[in-house]
C-alpha positions in Angstrom: -89.5 -7.2 -10.3 -89.3 -10.6 -11.8 -86.2 -12.9 -11.8 -85.9 -15.7 -14.3 -83.0 -18.1 -13.8 -81.4 -20.2 -16.6 -78.1 -21.8 -17.5 -76.1 -20.7 -20.5 -72.9 -22.7 -21.0 -71.0 -22.6 -17.8 -72.8 -19.5 -16.4 -76.0 -18.9 -14.5 -78.1 -16.2 -16.1 -80.5 -14.0 -14.1 -82.9 -12.1 -16.3 -84.4 -9.2 -14.4 -87.5 -7.4 -15.4 -89.4 -4.4 -13.9 -87.8 -2.2 -11.3 -84.8 -2.9 -9.1 -85.2 -0.6 -6.1 -85.5 -0.4 -2.4 -88.5 -2.6 -2.3 -87.3 -5.3 -4.8 -83.5 -5.4 -4.1 -83.9 -7.7 -1.1 -85.5 -10.3 -3.4 -82.4 -10.2 -5.7 -80.0 -10.3 -2.7 -81.7 -13.4 -1.3 -81.6 -15.1 -4.8 -77.9 -14.3 -5.1 -77.1 -15.5 -1.5 -78.7 -18.8 -2.3 -76.8 -19.1 -5.6 -73.4 -18.1 -4.3 -73.4 -20.2 -1.1 -73.7 -23.4 -3.1 -70.7 -23.2 -5.4 -68.4 -20.9 -7.3 -70.3 -19.9 -10.4 -70.0 -17.6 -13.4 -72.9 -15.1 -13.3 -74.6 -13.2 -16.1 -77.3 -10.5 -15.4 -79.6 -9.9 -18.4 -81.1 -6.5 -17.9 -82.9 -6.1 -21.2 -86.2 -6.0 -19.5 -85.1 -3.9 -16.5 -86.8 -0.5 -16.5 -85.1 1.2 -13.5 -82.4 0.7 -11.0 -81.9 2.6 -7.7 -78.9 2.9 -5.4 -80.2 -0.1 -3.5 -80.0 -2.1 -6.7 -76.5 -0.8 -7.4 -75.4 -2.0 -4.0 -76.7 -5.5 -4.8 -74.6 -5.6 -8.0 -71.5 -4.3 -6.1 -71.9 -6.9 -3.4 -72.3 -9.7 -6.0 -69.2 -8.5 -7.9 -67.2 -8.6 -4.7 -68.3 -12.2 -3.9 -67.7 -13.3 -7.5 -64.2 -11.7 -7.4 -63.4 -13.6 -4.1 -64.5 -16.9 -5.8 -62.3 -16.2 -8.8 -65.2 -16.5 -11.3 -66.8 -13.9 -13.6 -69.8 -11.7 -13.6 -71.2 -9.9 -16.7 -74.1 -7.5 -17.2 -75.7 -7.4 -20.6 -78.8 -6.0 -22.3 -78.6 -2.6 -20.5 -81.0 -0.1 -21.9 -80.1 3.6 -22.2 -81.8 4.6 -18.9 -80.0 2.0 -16.8 -76.8 2.6 -18.7 -76.9 6.2 -17.8 -77.3 5.4 -14.1 -74.2 3.0 -14.3 -72.2 5.8 -16.1 -73.1 8.6 -13.7 -72.3 6.5 -10.6 -69.0 5.2 -12.0 -70.2 1.6 -12.0 -69.1 1.2 -15.7 -65.5 1.1 -14.3 -66.3 -1.5 -11.6 -68.7 -3.9 -13.4 -68.2 -5.8 -16.6 -71.1 -4.3 -18.7 -71.5 -5.6 -22.3 
């Protein structure tokens, strides 16, 4: 998995590509930990190049959402392809996460 970080307005954008699974989710967790310990930020995940997400990846998003909620900022997920969208729907994450 590759993570590209950029800034868009008042939000930090993390564009993910490849697979977010048991092997790669610690990499995203560490990136988020570094980002969220510095300051309260708005966060956008761009998943337009993400091919697959496992339960480990879902846990990373859930943890990030909890931290963002505690900070009083916003988290959005955009660019979700049909495969990943189906995983979000089946697991009920569409009701938990702000998916555009």
